C-alpha positions as CSV (number, residue, x, y, z in Angstrom):
1,M,-9.4,-21.1,56.6
2,A,-11.0,-18.5,55.8
3,G,-9.9,-17.4,52.3
4,L,-10.5,-18.8,49.1
5,F,-7.5,-20.7,47.5
6,V,-7.5,-20.6,43.5
7,T,-5.2,-22.3,41.3
8,F,-4.8,-22.2,37.6
9,E,-3.1,-25.0,35.5
10,G,-2.5,-26.1,32.0
11,G,-0.2,-26.8,29.3
12,E,2.6,-24.4,28.0
13,G,0.8,-21.3,26.5
14,S,-2.6,-21.9,27.4
15,G,-3.6,-18.6,28.3
16,K,-3.7,-19.2,32.0
17,S,-1.2,-16.6,33.0
18,T,-3.4,-14.1,31.0
19,Q,-6.8,-14.9,32.9
20,L,-5.1,-14.6,36.4
21,A,-4.3,-11.3,35.8
22,R,-8.0,-10.3,34.6
23,L,-9.3,-12.0,37.6
24,E,-7.0,-10.3,39.6
25,E,-8.3,-6.7,37.9
26,R,-11.3,-7.6,38.7
27,L,-11.3,-8.7,41.9
28,R,-9.7,-5.7,42.9
29,R,-12.3,-3.1,41.2
30,S,-14.9,-5.5,43.5
31,G,-12.6,-4.5,46.7
32,F,-10.8,-7.4,47.1
33,D,-7.0,-7.7,48.1
34,P,-5.5,-10.5,46.7
35,V,-2.5,-12.6,46.8
36,V,-1.1,-13.5,43.3
37,V,1.8,-16.1,43.2
38,R,3.3,-18.0,40.9
39,E,4.8,-21.3,40.8
40,P,7.9,-22.0,41.0
41,G,8.1,-18.7,43.0
42,G,6.5,-16.2,44.6
43,T,9.7,-15.7,47.6
44,R,13.0,-15.2,47.3
45,L,14.2,-18.8,47.4
46,A,11.7,-20.1,45.2
47,E,12.1,-17.3,42.4
48,S,15.7,-18.6,42.7
49,V,14.7,-22.2,41.9
50,R,12.3,-20.8,39.2
51,A,15.4,-19.4,37.3
52,L,17.6,-23.3,37.8
53,L,14.3,-24.7,36.5
54,L,13.7,-22.8,33.6
55,D,17.3,-22.3,32.3
56,P,16.7,-23.9,28.7
57,G,20.8,-24.5,28.4
58,G,20.2,-26.3,32.5
59,R,20.4,-30.2,32.4
60,I,18.5,-31.6,35.5
61,P,17.6,-34.9,36.4
62,A,13.7,-35.8,36.8
63,V,14.3,-36.3,40.1
64,T,16.0,-33.5,41.0
65,E,13.5,-31.3,39.2
66,A,10.5,-33.1,41.4
67,L,12.5,-32.3,44.1
68,L,13.3,-28.2,43.6
69,M,9.9,-28.0,42.3
70,V,8.7,-29.0,45.8
71,A,11.0,-27.4,47.7
72,A,10.2,-23.9,46.4
73,R,6.3,-24.6,46.7
74,S,6.9,-25.3,51.0
75,D,8.5,-21.9,51.3
76,L,5.3,-20.5,49.4
77,V,3.3,-22.5,51.1
78,A,4.6,-21.5,55.0
79,T,5.5,-17.8,54.1
80,R,3.0,-16.6,51.7
81,L,0.2,-18.9,51.1
82,R,-1.0,-20.4,54.6
83,P,-1.1,-16.3,56.3
84,A,-2.7,-15.0,53.5
85,L,-5.8,-17.9,53.8
86,E,-5.4,-17.8,57.0
87,A,-5.9,-14.0,57.2
88,G,-9.1,-14.3,54.8
89,Q,-7.5,-13.1,52.0
90,V,-7.8,-14.3,48.1
91,V,-5.4,-16.4,47.0
92,L,-4.5,-16.6,43.0
93,C,-1.7,-19.4,42.1
94,D,-0.4,-19.5,38.7
95,R,0.2,-23.4,39.3
96,Y,0.6,-25.4,42.5
97,T,0.7,-29.5,42.9
98,D,-1.5,-30.4,39.9
99,S,2.0,-29.3,38.0
100,T,4.0,-31.7,39.5
101,L,1.4,-34.1,38.7
102,A,1.3,-33.7,35.0
103,Y,5.0,-32.4,34.3
104,Q,7.3,-34.3,36.6
105,G,4.7,-37.2,36.9
106,A,3.3,-38.4,33.0
107,G,5.7,-36.2,31.5
108,R,9.2,-37.5,33.3
109,G,7.4,-40.4,34.2
110,L,7.7,-40.4,38.0
111,D,5.9,-42.5,40.4
112,A,3.0,-40.6,41.0
113,P,2.2,-41.6,44.7
114,M,5.5,-40.5,45.5
115,L,4.9,-37.0,44.1
116,A,1.8,-36.9,45.9
117,S,3.7,-37.6,49.6
118,W,6.2,-34.9,48.6
119,N,3.3,-32.8,47.7
120,R,1.8,-33.6,50.9
121,A,4.5,-33.1,52.8
122,A,5.5,-29.8,51.5
123,T,2.2,-28.0,51.7
124,G,0.8,-29.8,55.0
125,G,-2.0,-31.2,53.2
126,L,-3.4,-27.5,51.6
127,V,-5.6,-28.0,48.3
128,P,-6.7,-25.7,46.5
129,D,-10.6,-24.4,46.5
130,L,-11.2,-24.2,43.1
131,T,-8.6,-25.1,40.3
132,L,-9.2,-23.8,36.9
133,L,-7.6,-25.9,34.4
134,F,-7.0,-24.4,31.1
135,D,-7.1,-27.3,28.0
136,L,-5.6,-27.0,25.0
137,D,-3.8,-28.7,21.9
138,P,-0.2,-28.8,23.2
139,E,0.8,-28.0,19.9
140,L,-1.2,-24.9,19.5
141,G,-0.2,-24.1,23.1
142,L,3.7,-23.9,22.0
143,A,2.7,-22.0,18.5
144,R,1.4,-19.6,21.3
145,R,4.8,-19.5,23.2
146,A,6.6,-18.6,20.3
147,A,4.7,-16.1,18.8
148,S,4.4,-14.5,22.4
149,H,7.6,-14.7,23.8
150,G,10.3,-15.5,21.2
151,S,12.8,-17.5,23.2
152,A,11.7,-21.0,24.7
153,N,12.6,-22.1,28.2
154,R,13.6,-25.4,29.6
155,L,9.9,-27.0,29.5
156,D,9.2,-25.4,26.0
157,L,11.9,-27.7,24.0
158,E,10.6,-31.1,25.7
159,S,9.3,-33.0,22.8
160,A,5.4,-33.6,21.3
161,A,4.8,-36.6,23.5
162,F,5.9,-35.3,26.6
163,H,3.6,-32.8,26.0
164,A,0.7,-34.6,25.4
165,R,1.6,-36.7,27.7
166,V,0.9,-33.7,30.8
167,R,-2.4,-32.3,29.2
168,E,-3.6,-35.9,29.5
169,R,-2.3,-36.6,32.9
170,Y,-4.1,-32.7,33.9
171,L,-7.5,-34.0,32.1
172,Q,-6.8,-37.4,34.5
173,L,-6.5,-35.3,37.4
174,A,-9.7,-33.1,36.6
175,R,-11.9,-36.2,35.9
176,S,-11.0,-37.8,39.4
177,E,-11.8,-34.3,41.2
178,P,-14.6,-32.4,39.4
179,T,-15.7,-30.8,42.6
180,R,-12.5,-28.9,42.6
181,F,-11.7,-28.4,39.0
182,T,-13.4,-26.9,36.5
183,V,-12.0,-27.6,32.8
184,L,-12.2,-24.7,30.4
185,D,-11.4,-24.7,26.9
186,A,-8.7,-22.7,25.9
187,E,-9.5,-21.9,22.5
188,R,-12.2,-19.7,23.2
189,P,-11.8,-16.0,23.1
190,A,-10.3,-14.8,25.9
191,A,-13.2,-12.2,26.7
192,E,-15.5,-15.2,26.6
193,L,-12.5,-17.1,29.3
194,A,-13.0,-14.4,30.9
195,E,-16.2,-14.5,32.1
196,R,-16.4,-18.1,32.7
197,V,-13.4,-17.6,35.1
198,W,-15.8,-15.1,36.9
199,S,-18.7,-17.0,37.2
200,A,-16.5,-20.1,38.7
201,V,-14.5,-17.8,41.3
202,A,-17.4,-15.5,42.1
203,S,-19.7,-17.8,44.0
204,R,-17.2,-18.7,46.0
205,L,-15.6,-15.4,47.1
206,P,-16.2,-14.6,50.9
207,I,-19.2,-12.5,51.5
208,A,-17.4,-9.4,51.7
209,P,-14.0,-8.1,50.7
210,S,-11.2,-8.9,53.3
211,P,-10.7,-5.6,54.8
212,R,-6.9,-3.8,53.5
213,G,-4.3,-4.0,55.8
């Protein structure tokens, strides 16, 4: 595809969403018109699924949770991601397939090959060109979340062991695909992280901005 597909991954409170917003702003200043989405979400259907999945009062079995995540992803890929990439646009996605492998795989204990096969079915094999992993001690990340948001979502309320497993799986995934992943120390100052993000992305950008429609 002609576009550039960049995903942002990391545990709760890692700052990835803040860095995505900074990158979006810098891309727009540089003449690009990026498509910015989040997972689960990005479409009407997927946003409805998001509300169910993050409801702190909800109780969802692990397999059901994974299937809902993958269903939302399938709709997002079909209706927004593929069309944008085929049009040559830069796509920034806050979470993608690696989140399922980390949260539902390592966190919930679901079978990794099964989840990988569901991801392939949902995305038609669409893989990011670049994945930025914001690595942070889960205890610090959850403290950041509590300080900035006040209320916790359903995943925030999981055990420390759950979040530790998520972090370790993310790092395993990064080690297994070093050409796709860039691992960033999320304890570093936000301005420094923004420069590292830009450095990782700039060399992969299309030669010229996509024409605005």
